[in-house]
N, C-alpha and C positions, 0 to 999 in steps of 0.2 A: 241060650234061649232061641226059640224060633223068632225070626225077624221079618219085617216087611219093608220094602223100599218105601221111602217117603215121597212117592209120586203116585199118580192115579194108576200107572201101569202095575203097581204092586197091590192093587185092590181088586183083582178079579174075583167075581162072585163064585165061580165054579171051581177054580183050581188053587185057591189060596190054602195055606197051611191051616190045619185045625188047631187053633190056639185055645188053651185053657185060661182060667182067670189069672194065674200067676204071670203068664206071658203077656197077657193083655194089660194087666196092672203095671208090669215092668215097662211096657212101651210108654205108658203115661209118665211113670216116674223118671224114666230116662229122658223124656222130652222136657218135662217141667215138674219139679217136685211140688210146686204150688198147685198145679192142676190135679195131681194125684191126691194131695191132702184134701183139696176141695171135694173130690169125688168120694173120699171116705166119709167126710162130714155129711155130704148130701145123702149118702146111703143111710147114715144113722137117722137123719130127719125123715127120709122117705119111709123107712121101716116103721117109725113111730106113727106116722100118718096112716099107713096101711093097717096097722094094728088097731088104731083108734076107729077106723072105718069098718072094722070087723071082717076084713078080708081073710080068706082061708090061707093056710100056711104055704101052699105051693105058689099062690099069687104074691104073698109077701116076699118069698124067696126071689121071684122074678123081679119084683120092684127093687129089692136090695141090689141085685146084680146090675140091673139097668141103671140105677142111680150111680153106682160105683164107676160105671163105664160110660156115662152119658157124654162126656167130653172127649172120648177117644178120638173122634174125627179131627180134633185140633192138633193132633200129632202131625197132620199133613197140611196145616195152615202155617204160612210164613210167620216166624217169630216176630218180625218187625211190625206185622199187622196186629198180632195179639197184644203186643206190649206198647202199642202206639199211645202216647199220652193225650193226644188231642182227638177231635172228631175224625171218624173214618170217612174216606171218600166213598162214593157209590160203588166203585170197583172193589174197594176193600171190603165193604159190607157184603157185596155179592160173594166174595171169597169166604168170609166168615160164615155166611148162611149155608155154605156147603157142608159144614162139619157134622150135622146130624146124618146126612146121607152118606158121607164118607164112613162114619162110624158104623152105620147099618150094613154097609158093604163088607166091612171087616167082620162084623159079628155073624153075618150069614155064613161065613167060612170058618167059624169058630165053634167051640163047644157050647156057645150060648146063642145059637141062631134064633132061639125062641124069644129073645129080648130085643131083636132088631126092630120090630114094629113099635116097641115102646120108645127106644132111643131115637128113632127117626122122627117121632112126633112130639118130643118133649118141648119144642119151641112153638108148637101150634097154640092158638089162642081161641077162647070162646067167641070173640068178635070176628074171627077169620083173618086177622091181620098178622098172623104168625108166619113161620116158615118151617120147612121148605115148600110145603104144598099150599099154604094159605087156606086151610080148611077149618071150619069151626071145630073146637075141641070136643064137642059132643059126637063128632064122627071119628074121634081118636080113642085109643084105649084109656080107660081110667088110670091104669098104671102110669101112662105118660103124663097125665095131668098131675098125678102125685109127685112125680119126679120134677115137674115144672115148678111147683110151689116150693119144694125143698131147695131146688137150685137157685131160685130167685132170692129166697131168704138168706141162704149162705152167701151169695154174691153181695147182697147189700151189707152184710156184716164184715166183708173183706175190703181191705184197702186195694183199690184198683188203679191202673195207670191214669184213667180218665175221671175218677171220682173218689172222694174220701169215703171211709167206712161209715155206715149208719150205726147208731146205737140200737140195741135190741128193741127198745120202745118205738123208735122211728121206723124200724123194719116191720114191726107188727102193724103199725098204723098204715104203712104203705101197702102191705098185703091186703088189708081190709079195703083200702081205697081202690085197688085195681081188681078186686074180686068181681067176677062176671064179665069183665072186659078182657084183661090180660090173663087172668087165672080163673080156674073153676071155683065158684063160690062155695060149693059143698066141701071141696078139698081144703080150701083156705079155712073154713069154719072148723074142720076137724083138726087142722094143724094148730090153730089158735087155742083150741081146747087142751092140747097136750104140752104147750109151752109152759114151763114152770119157772117162777122167779124171773130174774132179769135176762135169762137166756135159757137155751135148751142144752143140758149136758149131753155130750156126744161121746160115745166110745167107738173104737174101731170095730165094726161089726162084720167085716169080711177079712 
């Protein structure tokens, strides 16, 4: 496979190798199988949201790819930071907050350059307290807001080094609680409509 050095020097926008989805997915899998599996689940959720919102097929396709690769930038974040069981220091948070920008740099040099603007904005928030730019999510692509909801839901259902997994009911309640502040309210409403039973069945969609 084509590979990139896991340093900023390997992330040049102009002369990086043109990578396809298999190579990009393999970067994630090679770095952390859990990250890769999370991306696949988030892609399933995001596609369901996009369909529920009536978006056209090309947009649904971009959402699916962006969701699958939204954590690609974590390939270049130190493992001891990502796996830290306790609170992160300000320096460590600064490092983690780089991952959307790092992913976007890789994607601009890939076959999926059109999803870079989605991935870079998936941690922005309606209240402007997100990252990396700290801009209100109404100034970011709707696709990014969809990925954000899918990402947060799956993260809450997962056992993490710093927090236990939520139940599906707890996760749904939390999504409703943070709608309009952390997450787009319309996207949350669409997602809650498509959740069936105690959880949302997910298939590998990519």
